[in-house]
ZAKE-200593 format. One record per residue: x, y, z of N, C-alpha, C in turn; residue number from 1; chain. Coordinates in Angstrom, 1 decimal. Layout:
N
SITE     nxx     nyy     nzz    caxx    cayy    cazz     cxx     cyy     czz  resi  chain
SITE       X       Y       Z       X       Y       Z       X       Y       Z   NUM      A
...
This chain:
67
SITE     nxx     nyy     nzz    caxx    cayy    cazz     cxx     cyy     czz  resi  chain
SITE    -6.2    -0.2    -8.6    -7.2    -0.7    -9.2    -7.8    -1.6    -8.5     1      A
SITE    -9.1    -1.6    -8.9    -9.7    -3.3    -8.1   -10.3    -4.0    -9.0     2      A
SITE   -10.6    -5.6    -9.3   -11.0    -6.2   -10.1   -12.6    -6.8    -8.7     3      A
SITE   -13.7    -6.3    -9.0   -14.4    -6.8    -8.5   -15.6    -8.1    -9.4     4      A
SITE   -16.2    -9.3    -8.5   -16.8    -9.9    -9.1   -18.1    -9.6    -8.5     5      A
SITE   -19.1    -8.9    -9.2   -20.7    -8.5    -9.0   -21.7    -9.5    -8.7     6      A
SITE   -22.3   -10.3    -7.9   -23.4   -11.0    -7.9   -24.6    -9.9    -8.0     7      A
SITE   -25.6   -10.0    -9.0   -26.6    -9.2    -9.0   -27.5    -9.8    -8.6     8      A
SITE   -27.6   -11.5    -8.7   -29.2   -11.8    -8.5   -29.4   -12.0    -6.1     9      A
SITE   -27.7   -11.7    -5.6   -27.0   -12.0    -4.3   -27.3   -10.4    -3.5    10      A
SITE   -27.2    -9.6    -4.4   -26.7    -8.3    -4.1   -25.5    -8.8    -3.2    11      A
SITE   -24.5    -9.0    -3.7   -22.9    -9.5    -3.1   -22.5    -8.8    -4.2    12      A
SITE   -20.6    -8.8    -3.4   -19.9    -8.6    -4.0   -18.3    -9.1    -3.7    13      A
SITE   -17.7    -9.9    -4.1   -16.1   -10.4    -4.2   -15.5    -9.6    -4.6    14      A
SITE   -13.7    -9.2    -3.7   -12.6    -8.6    -4.7   -12.2    -9.5    -5.2    15      A
SITE   -11.4   -10.0    -6.4   -10.5   -10.5    -7.0    -9.2   -10.4    -6.6    16      A
SITE    -8.9    -8.9    -7.3    -7.3    -8.6    -7.2    -7.7    -6.9    -6.8    17      A
SITE    -6.1    -6.7    -5.9    -5.7    -5.6    -5.9    -4.9    -5.1    -6.9    18      A
SITE    -4.6    -3.4    -7.5    -3.3    -3.5    -8.1    -2.6    -1.8    -7.5    19      A
SITE    -1.5    -1.8    -7.2    -1.1    -0.2    -7.2     0.0     0.4    -8.3    20      A
SITE    -0.9     1.4    -8.9     0.7     1.9    -9.9     1.1     3.3    -8.9    21      A
SITE     2.1     3.4   -10.0     2.8     5.2    -9.9     2.4     6.1   -10.1    22      A
SITE     1.1     6.1   -11.2     0.3     7.3   -10.9    -0.6     7.0   -11.0    23      A
SITE    -1.7     8.1   -10.5    -3.2     8.3   -10.7    -4.0     7.3   -11.5    24      A
SITE    -5.0     6.7   -11.3    -5.7     6.5   -12.4    -5.5     5.1   -12.8    25      A
SITE    -4.9     4.3   -12.4    -3.6     3.2   -12.9    -2.9     3.4   -14.4    26      A
SITE    -2.3     4.3   -14.1    -1.7     4.8   -15.1     0.0     4.9   -14.7    27      A
SITE     1.3     4.4   -15.2     2.8     4.2   -15.0     2.6     2.8   -14.6    28      A
SITE     3.8     2.6   -14.3     4.2     1.5   -13.7     4.0     0.8   -12.4    29      A
SITE     3.3    -0.3   -12.8     2.7    -1.7   -11.5     3.8    -1.8   -11.0    30      A
SITE     3.4    -1.1    -9.3     4.2    -1.3    -8.2     4.0    -2.2    -7.9    31      A
SITE     2.6    -3.1    -7.3     2.8    -4.2    -6.3     0.7    -4.6    -6.9    32      A
SITE     0.6    -5.8    -6.5    -0.5    -6.9    -7.2    -0.8    -7.5    -6.0    33      A
SITE    -2.2    -7.8    -5.5    -2.4    -8.6    -4.4    -3.9    -8.5    -5.6    34      A
SITE    -3.1   -10.4    -5.6    -4.1   -12.2    -6.3    -5.0   -12.5    -5.1    35      A
SITE    -6.4   -12.4    -5.2    -6.9   -12.9    -4.0    -7.4   -15.0    -4.5    36      A
SITE    -7.0   -15.6    -4.3    -7.6   -16.9    -4.7    -8.5   -17.1    -4.9    37      A
SITE    -9.0   -18.2    -5.7   -10.8   -18.1    -6.2   -11.5   -18.6    -5.1    38      A
SITE   -11.1   -19.6    -4.3   -12.3   -20.8    -3.3   -12.0   -19.4    -2.4    39      A
SITE   -11.0   -18.6    -2.1   -11.0   -17.8    -0.7   -11.9   -16.8    -1.0    40      A
SITE   -12.5   -16.5    -1.7   -13.1   -14.9    -1.9   -14.3   -14.9    -1.0    41      A
SITE   -14.1   -14.1    -0.8   -14.9   -13.4     0.4   -16.6   -12.7     0.1    42      A
SITE   -17.5   -13.0     0.3   -18.6   -12.0    -0.6   -19.0   -11.0     0.5    43      A
SITE   -19.2   -10.0     0.2   -19.9    -8.5     0.7   -21.0    -8.7     0.3    44      A
SITE   -21.8    -8.3     1.3   -22.9    -7.2     1.5   -23.2    -6.2     0.3    45      A
SITE   -23.4    -5.6    -1.0   -23.9    -4.4    -1.2   -25.0    -3.8    -0.4    46      A
SITE   -24.0    -2.6     0.1   -24.7    -1.9     1.4   -25.4    -0.2     0.3    47      A
SITE   -26.7     0.1     0.4   -27.4     1.0     0.0   -26.7     2.5    -0.2    48      A
SITE   -27.1     2.8    -1.2   -26.1     4.3    -0.9   -24.6     4.9    -1.6    49      A
SITE   -24.4     3.9    -1.6   -22.4     3.8    -1.5   -22.7     3.3    -3.3    50      A
SITE   -20.9     4.1    -3.2   -20.6     3.9    -5.0   -20.5     2.4    -5.1    51      A
SITE   -20.6     1.0    -4.5   -20.6     0.3    -5.0   -22.2    -0.3    -5.5    52      A
SITE   -23.1     0.0    -4.8   -24.8    -0.3    -5.4   -25.0     1.1    -6.3    53      A
SITE   -23.8     2.1    -6.4   -24.0     2.9    -8.1   -23.3     1.3    -9.0    54      A
SITE   -22.2     1.3    -8.8   -21.6     0.1    -9.4   -22.3    -1.1    -9.9    55      A
SITE   -23.4    -1.8    -9.2   -24.1    -2.6    -9.3   -25.1    -2.3   -10.0    56      A
SITE   -25.5    -1.2   -10.2   -26.9     0.0   -10.9   -26.5    -0.7   -12.1    57      A
SITE   -24.9    -0.1   -13.1   -24.6     0.0   -14.3   -24.7    -1.3   -14.3    58      A
SITE   -23.6    -2.6   -14.1   -23.4    -3.4   -14.1   -25.0    -4.1   -14.4    59      A
SITE   -25.4    -4.7   -13.4   -27.2    -5.1   -14.0   -27.7    -4.8   -14.8    60      A
SITE   -27.8    -3.5   -14.2   -28.6    -3.1   -15.8   -28.8    -3.6   -17.4    61      A
SITE   -27.1    -2.7   -17.9   -26.7    -3.9   -18.6   -26.3    -5.0   -19.6    62      A
SITE   -26.1    -5.9   -18.2   -26.6    -7.6   -18.3   -27.6    -7.5   -18.5    63      A
SITE   -28.5    -6.8   -17.7   -30.6    -6.9   -18.2   -30.4    -6.8   -19.7    64      A
SITE   -30.1    -5.8   -20.1   -30.0    -5.6   -21.4   -29.5    -6.0   -22.9    65      A
SITE   -28.6    -6.2   -22.3   -27.9    -7.4   -23.2   -28.6    -9.0   -23.2    66      A
SITE   -29.5    -9.0   -22.7   -30.0   -10.5   -22.3   -29.8   -11.3   -21.5    67      A
C-alpha cells in the first residue's frame, strides 16, 4: 500500500510512505513499512497515460467539485 501526495496545479506527485502486508490488497498483518521524511520528499512529474495520471484526474476532479 502506498501513500502519495498529488499536486494538482503542478502535475507532480510525492511518495509519502509504503507499507507491505502479508496478504494481497493490504489485508493481513503489516510486515514492513517505509516512511519518508517530510522534508526529503522528491516530487516527480506525472507522465501522461499512466495509472498515476488517472489517479490525478480522479483526485483533482473531486477536489474541484468540492470547492
